[in-house]
C-alpha positions in Angstrom: -21.6 36.6 0.5 -24.7 37.8 2.3 -24.1 41.4 1.2 -23.8 40.3 -2.4 -27.0 38.3 -2.2 -28.9 41.3 -0.8 -27.4 43.6 -3.4 -28.5 41.2 -6.2 -31.9 40.8 -4.5 -32.6 44.5 -5.0 -31.9 44.4 -8.7 -33.7 41.3 -10.1 -33.6 40.6 -13.8 -35.6 38.1 -15.9 -33.9 35.5 -18.1 -31.7 36.8 -21.0 -31.9 40.3 -19.6 -29.4 39.9 -16.7 -26.9 42.5 -17.9 -26.6 44.2 -14.5 -26.2 40.9 -12.8 -23.6 39.6 -15.3 -21.6 42.8 -14.8 -21.9 42.5 -11.0 -20.5 39.0 -11.2 -17.9 39.6 -13.8 -16.5 42.7 -12.1 -16.0 40.8 -8.9 -14.5 37.7 -10.5 -12.0 39.8 -12.5 -11.1 41.8 -9.4 -10.1 38.4 -7.9 -7.9 37.9 -11.0 -9.9 35.1 -12.5 -10.4 34.6 -16.3 -14.0 35.2 -17.3 -15.6 34.1 -20.5 -18.6 36.0 -21.9 -20.9 36.1 -24.9 -20.7 33.4 -27.5 -17.8 31.8 -25.6 -20.4 30.5 -23.1 -23.7 30.8 -25.0 -24.4 29.2 -28.4 -26.9 31.6 -30.2 -28.2 28.7 -32.3 -29.4 26.9 -29.2 -31.0 30.0 -27.5 -34.7 29.7 -26.7 -37.2 32.2 -25.4 -35.1 35.3 -25.8 -37.1 38.4 -26.7 -34.9 41.0 -28.6 -37.1 43.9 -27.4 -36.7 42.9 -23.8 -32.9 42.5 -24.3 -32.6 45.9 -25.9 -34.6 47.5 -23.0 -32.4 45.7 -20.5 -29.2 47.0 -22.1 -30.5 50.5 -21.9 -31.4 50.0 -18.2 -28.0 48.5 -17.5 -26.2 51.4 -19.1 -28.3 53.9 -17.1 -27.3 51.9 -14.0 -23.6 52.4 -14.7 -22.7 49.2 -16.6 -20.0 50.2 -19.1 -20.7 50.1 -22.8 -17.5 48.2 -23.4 -18.8 45.4 -21.2 -22.1 45.3 -23.0 -20.2 45.0 -26.2 -18.2 42.1 -24.7 -21.4 40.2 -23.9 -22.5 40.3 -27.6 -26.0 40.7 -26.3 -26.0 37.4 -24.3 -26.0 37.3 -20.5 -24.2 34.7 -18.3 -20.5 34.1 -17.7 -18.0 31.4 -16.8 -15.0 31.9 -14.6 -12.0 29.6 -15.0 -9.4 28.8 -12.4 -6.3 27.0 -13.6 -4.1 25.7 -10.8 -1.2 24.9 -13.0 -1.1 21.3 -11.7 -2.5 18.3 -13.5 -5.9 17.2 -12.2 -9.6 16.9 -13.0 -11.8 19.7 -14.4 -14.5 20.4 -11.8 -17.5 22.7 -12.4 -20.2 24.2 -10.2 -23.3 25.8 -11.7 -25.2 28.8 -10.4 -28.2 30.4 -12.0 -28.9 34.2 -12.0 -32.4 35.2 -13.2 -35.5 36.2 -11.3 -39.2 35.5 -11.6 -42.0 37.8 -12.6 -43.4 38.4 -9.1 -44.0 41.7 -7.2 -42.3 41.4 -3.8 -44.3 41.7 -0.6 -43.9 45.1 1.2 -45.1 43.6 4.5 -43.0 44.6 7.5 -42.9 40.9 8.4 -41.1 40.2 5.1 -37.3 40.3 5.9 -36.2 42.0 2.7 -38.8 44.7 3.1 -38.1 45.1 6.8 -34.3 45.2 6.3 -34.2 47.4 3.3 -33.1 45.1 0.4 -36.5 44.3 -1.2 -36.7 44.4 -5.0 -36.5 47.9 -6.5 -38.3 46.7 -9.7 -42.0 46.2 -9.3 -43.1 42.9 -11.1 -39.7 41.4 -10.7 -38.4 39.4 -7.7 -35.7 36.9 -6.7 -38.5 34.7 -5.5 -36.7 31.4 -6.2 -33.3 32.0 -4.6 -31.1 32.5 -7.7 -29.6 35.6 -6.0 -28.4 33.3 -3.3 -27.0 30.8 -5.8 -25.0 33.6 -7.5 -23.7 35.0 -4.2 -22.6 31.6 -3.1 -20.9 31.0 -6.4 -18.9 34.2 -6.1 -17.8 33.4 -2.6 -16.8 29.8 -3.6 -14.7 31.4 -6.4 -12.9 33.6 -4.0 -12.3 30.6 -1.7 -10.9 28.5 -4.5 -8.5 31.3 -5.6 -7.3 31.7 -2.0 -6.7 28.0 -1.8 -5.3 27.6 -5.3 -2.0 26.2 -3.9 -4.0 23.4 -2.3 -5.8 22.4 -5.5 -5.1 20.6 -8.7 -6.5 20.7 -12.2 -9.1 23.3 -13.2 -12.3 24.7 -11.6 -15.0 26.3 -13.6 -17.8 28.5 -12.2 -20.8 28.5 -14.4 -23.1 31.5 -13.9 -26.0 30.5 -16.1 -28.8 32.9 -17.4 -32.5 32.1 -17.9 -33.1 29.1 -15.8 -36.8 30.2 -15.3 -38.6 28.7 -18.3 -35.6 26.4 -18.7 -34.2 28.6 -21.5 -30.5 29.0 -20.7 -29.1 25.6 -19.9 -29.3 24.2 -23.4 -27.6 27.3 -24.9 -24.8 27.1 -22.4 -24.4 23.4 -22.9 -24.2 23.9 -26.7 -21.3 26.3 -26.3 -19.1 23.4 -25.3 -18.0 25.0 -22.1 -18.6 21.8 -20.1 -17.3 19.3 -22.7 -14.0 18.9 -20.8 -15.7 18.7 -17.3 -15.0 15.6 -15.2 -17.2 16.5 -12.2 -20.2 18.9 -12.1 -22.3 19.9 -9.1 -25.5 21.9 -9.3 -27.5 23.0 -6.3 -30.7 24.9 -5.2 -31.7 26.6 -2.0 -35.0 25.6 -0.4 -37.4 23.4 -2.2 -38.0 20.2 -0.2 -35.4 20.9 2.5 -35.6 23.1 5.6 -32.8 24.9 7.4 -30.1 22.5 8.4 -31.0 19.9 5.8 -29.3 18.8 2.6 -31.1 16.8 0.0 -29.3 14.5 -2.4 -31.3 14.3 -5.6 -31.9 10.8 -7.0 -34.6 11.9 -9.5 -37.8 13.9 -9.5 -37.1 16.5 -12.1 -39.5 16.2 -15.0 -38.5 16.6 -18.6 -40.2 19.8 -19.9 -40.8 21.8 -23.0 -42.0 25.4 -22.9 -44.1 26.4 -25.9 -45.2 29.8 -27.3 -48.3 29.6 -29.5 -49.5 32.4 -31.7 -52.9 32.4 -33.5 -53.7 35.0 -36.2 -57.3 35.3 -37.4 -59.3 37.7 -39.6 -60.9 40.9 -38.3 -64.5 41.9 -38.8 -67.2 44.0 -37.2 -68.6 41.7 -34.5 -72.1 43.2 -34.9 -72.6 43.7 -38.6 -70.3 41.2 -40.2 -69.5 38.4 -37.7 -69.4 35.7 -40.3 -66.5 37.5 -42.1 -64.2 37.2 -39.2 -62.0 34.3 -37.9 -61.5 34.5 -34.2 -58.0 33.9 -32.9 -59.3 34.1 -29.4 -61.9 31.3 -29.9 -59.2 29.2 -31.6 -56.9 29.7 -28.6 -59.6 28.9 -26.1 -60.5 25.7 -28.0 -56.8 24.7 -28.1 -56.4 25.3 -24.4 -59.4 23.2 -23.4 -58.3 20.4 -25.7 -54.8 20.4 -24.3 -56.2 19.9 -20.8 -57.8 16.7 -22.2 -54.6 15.1 -23.6 -54.8 11.5 -22.4 -52.2 10.8 -19.7 -49.5 8.4 -20.4 -49.2 5.0 -18.8 -45.4 5.3 -19.2 -45.0 8.0 -16.6 -46.2 11.2 -15.0 -47.4 14.0 -17.3 -48.2 17.7 -16.8 -49.7 20.3 -19.1 -50.2 24.0 -18.1 -51.5 26.9 -20.0 -50.1 29.8 -18.1 -51.0 32.8 -20.2 -53.4 33.9 -22.9 -53.5 37.4 -24.3 -56.0 38.0 -27.1 -58.2 40.5 -28.9 -58.3 44.1 -30.0 -61.7 45.4 -28.7 -65.2 44.6 -27.6 -66.8 44.7 -31.0 -63.9 43.4 -33.2 -63.4 39.8 -34.1 -60.1 39.0 -32.3 -57.3 38.8 -34.7 -54.4 38.0 -32.3 -54.1 35.4 -29.6 -50.8 34.6 -27.9 -50.4 31.7 -25.4 -47.6 30.5 -23.2 -47.8 26.9 -22.1 -45.7 24.0 -21.0 -45.7 20.2 -20.9 -43.7 17.9 -18.7 -43.1 14.2 -18.6 -41.4 11.7 -16.2 -39.2 10.6 -19.1 -38.0 12.4 -22.2 -40.2 10.1 -24.3 -43.3 10.9 -22.2 -42.5 14.6 -22.5 -42.2 14.3 -26.3 -45.5 12.5 -26.4 -47.1 15.5 -24.7 -45.4 17.9 -27.2 -46.6 15.9 -30.2 -50.1 15.9 -28.7 -50.0 19.7 -28.5 -48.8 19.9 -32.1 -51.7 17.8 -33.3 -54.2 19.9 -31.4 -52.8 23.1 -32.9 -53.0 21.6 -36.4 -56.6 20.6 -35.9 -57.7 23.9 -34.4 -55.9 25.8 -37.2 -58.0 24.0 -39.8 -61.3 24.1 -37.9 -61.2 27.8 -37.1 -59.5 28.8 -40.3 -56.7 30.7 -38.6 -53.0 30.8 -38.9 -50.9 29.2 -36.1 -47.3 29.3 -35.1 -45.9 27.1 -32.4 -42.4 27.7 -31.1 -40.2 25.9 -28.5 -39.3 28.6 -25.8 -37.4 26.4 -23.3 -36.3 22.8 -22.7 -35.1 20.6 -19.8 -34.6 16.9 -19.4 -34.7 14.4 -16.6 -32.1 14.3 -13.8 -29.3 11.8 -14.6 -28.2 10.0 -11.4 -24.6 9.1 -10.7 -24.9 7.1 -7.5 -21.1 7.0 -7.0 -20.9 10.7 -7.1 -23.9 11.1 -4.8 -22.1 9.0 -2.2 -19.2 11.4 -2.4 -21.4 14.4 -2.0 -23.1 12.7 1.0 -19.7 12.4 2.7 -19.0 16.1 1.9 -22.4 17.3 3.2 -22.1 15.4 6.5 -19.0 17.5 7.3 -20.5 20.9 6.5 -21.1 23.1 9.5 -24.7 23.7 10.1 -25.9 20.5 8.4 -28.1 18.5 10.8 -29.6 16.0 8.4 -28.8 14.6 4.9 -31.8 13.4 3.0 -32.3 11.4 -0.2 -34.8 13.2 -2.4 -36.7 11.8 -5.4 -40.1 13.4 -5.3 -41.3 15.6 -8.2 -40.0 19.1 -7.9 -40.7 20.7 -11.3 -37.9 20.9 -13.9 -34.3 22.2 -14.0 -32.2 23.0 -17.0 -29.0 22.2 -15.1 -30.0 18.7 -16.4 -28.9 19.7 -19.9 -25.4 20.5 -18.6 -25.4 17.4 -16.5 -26.3 15.1 -19.4 -23.6 16.7 -21.6 -20.9 16.1 -18.9 -22.0 12.4 -18.6 -22.1 12.0 -22.4 -18.5 13.2 -22.5 -17.4 10.7 -19.8 -17.8 12.8 -16.7 -20.1 12.6 -13.6 -22.7 15.0 -12.3 -24.9 15.5 -9.3 -27.5 17.9 -7.9 -28.2 18.8 -4.3 -30.6 21.0 -2.3 -29.6 23.0 0.8 -32.5 24.0 3.0 -34.3 27.2 4.0 -37.5 27.8 5.9 -39.4 29.3 3.0 -43.1 29.8 2.4 -43.0 28.5 -1.2 -41.0 29.4 -4.2 -42.3 32.0 -6.7 -44.3 33.7 -4.0 -44.3 37.4 -3.0 -43.2 36.5 0.5 -40.4 34.1 -0.4 -37.2 34.3 1.7 -34.3 32.1 2.6 -32.7 33.2 5.9 -29.5 34.0 4.1 -27.3 34.2 7.2 -27.9 30.6 7.9 -28.7 29.0 4.5 -25.9 30.5 2.4 -23.0 29.2 4.5 -24.3 25.7 4.0 -24.3 26.1 0.2 -20.8 27.6 0.4 -19.6 24.7 2.5 -21.1 22.1 0.1 -19.4 23.6 -2.9 -16.0 24.2 -1.2 -16.0 20.8 0.3 -16.8 19.3 -3.1 -14.0 21.1 -4.9 -11.6 20.2 -2.1 -12.6 16.6 -2.3 -12.3 16.3 -6.1 -9.4 18.7 -6.7 -7.5 18.8 -3.4 -3.8 18.0 -3.4 -3.4 14.5 -2.0 -1.2 14.1 1.0 2.0 12.2 0.5 
C-alpha cells in the first residue's frame, strides 16, 4: 500500500488526464482477478464538466510514452477513472467505497526536510503534485480491494470500488454519478486523509461541505492600436476586471454562508494592443444548494451587464459542481463503532466545520435518492496544509488507518453473520 502510494506520488496527473494512474489501478485490480469497468461504463460524457480535449490528448501521448498500452487507452474511450466489482456469489447488500485519483497544480518542494524529496518519491512532473492526498486514497482503495478479495468467503453481496477522476474542481463526481454506477448501492463510504484531523484521529462528518459551482468565463473584445485608435477597440481585459470587482461585491446571503473566488485571469495580446481575449476561472460556494445557486445567478447577471456596458462578447460555462453533504446519522453511528476498533485510532471526532467542497457529495446524494445510505469520514495526518508544496501525510502511519476503516466498514455491512 505504501509502495503504491509512493509510486503514484511520483506521477501526478490532473483531473481528466489520469491515464497513467487509471492504468496503474486497473492493471493491479485485474491481476487480482476483479472485474473492472472503464470508459462510458463509469463516466457519462453528457455530465462531464471542465474537461479540456487538448490536455486529454497530450495526456494520452504521455501515457503511451510511459508504457501504457494502446489497447487500454482505447478501452477508456478517452475518459479516466474506473470501478472494480467484487461479486461474492451470496445474497447481500451492495457496498461501495470511493477513492479519488487526481493531483493539484503545485510544484513540489525540493527541500531535504520534505519527506518525498528526502526519500526519493517526489513528483517527477514540475507543476503537478499530489498535494491533497489523493495518491493515498487510491493506494488505500487498491489494498482494500485486495483484502476484500482475500476475504471473499467471509462476505456477502457485492462490493464496488470507485476510483473517481477529477475531484479537484469538483468535475468528476457528477459524471460518475450520471453513469448509474451507484444506482444499486445500499451503503457508500467516502473518506479523505488529513484536513481537520491529526494522526490518530478519525473525523465523522456531519456537514461542513459547501455546495459549489466552478465557472469558466471568456470575454472577447475588439482589437485596435492602443495609441492611435483606442476608441475603436473594446477591451476584454477591462471587462474582466470590472466583472471580477463586481463579483467580490455580491451581497452575502442571510440564508447561509457564501464564498466567491476569482482564481485566475489571463488576458491581452501586447502592450499597445487593446486586449481582445480575457479568460477567467472562478468559483462560488454556498451553505445550501439554494444559496450556491443564488451566487451563480448573481454572477450571471454581472456578466450580462458587463457584456452590455463594455460591448464585448461573453461566454460563461459551468466547469464543476458539488453539493452539500447529506447526513445519515444511523450510518455515522455504525462508522463510529468501526473507527473505534481500528488499530492506531486514538480519538474519534464529530466534524461539521466548513472544509471546502467535495464532489463525493454527488455520489452520496444519488445513493440516498435510490434508497441507500452514505457517510464521509476523515483519517488524520500531521500535514502543513493541503495544496501546499510541502504537503505530506506520514503514509506509514496514516494509510493503515484508512485501510482499517474501509475494511472494517465492508466487514460490518457485508460480513457473513454467525449462526
